[in-house]
C-alpha positions in Angstrom: 5.7 -29.2 4.7 4.0 -27.2 1.9 3.6 -23.8 3.4 3.7 -21.0 0.8 3.4 -17.3 1.5 0.5 -15.6 -0.1 0.1 -11.9 -0.6 -3.3 -11.1 0.9 -5.1 -12.9 3.7 -8.8 -13.3 3.6 -10.4 -12.8 7.1 -11.8 -16.4 7.2 -8.5 -18.1 6.4 -6.6 -19.5 9.4 -2.9 -19.2 8.7 0.0 -16.8 9.3 1.7 -17.2 6.0 0.7 -13.8 4.5 2.3 -10.5 3.7 -0.9 -8.4 4.1 -4.1 -9.1 6.0 -7.5 -7.7 5.2 -8.1 -5.8 8.4 -8.5 -2.1 9.5 -4.8 -1.6 10.2 -3.7 -2.8 6.7 -6.4 -0.9 4.9 -5.5 2.3 6.8 -1.8 1.9 6.2 -2.3 1.2 2.4 -4.6 4.2 2.2 -2.1 6.5 3.9 0.7 5.2 1.7 -1.2 5.7 -1.5 -2.3 9.2 -0.5 1.4 10.1 0.3 2.5 8.7 -3.1 -0.2 10.7 -4.9 0.8 13.9 -3.1 4.5 13.2 -3.9 3.7 12.8 -7.6 1.6 15.9 -7.7 4.4 17.8 -5.9 6.9 16.7 -8.5 4.6 17.7 -11.4 3.9 21.1 -9.8 7.5 21.8 -9.1 8.4 20.8 -12.7 5.9 23.3 -14.0 7.1 26.2 -11.8 10.9 25.6 -12.2 10.8 24.9 -16.0 9.8 28.6 -16.7 
């Protein structure tokens, strides 16, 4: 058996051995996660500017 886990599943591939799939749920989840991380980094930078003075 030569199953290997890949990172991203293309919609036309017929297998379950993937971490992420290219569908609406995954895209929405990644978008929310990236937005949260960007807001977190901006918050750290802003708090550093305010509290360093």
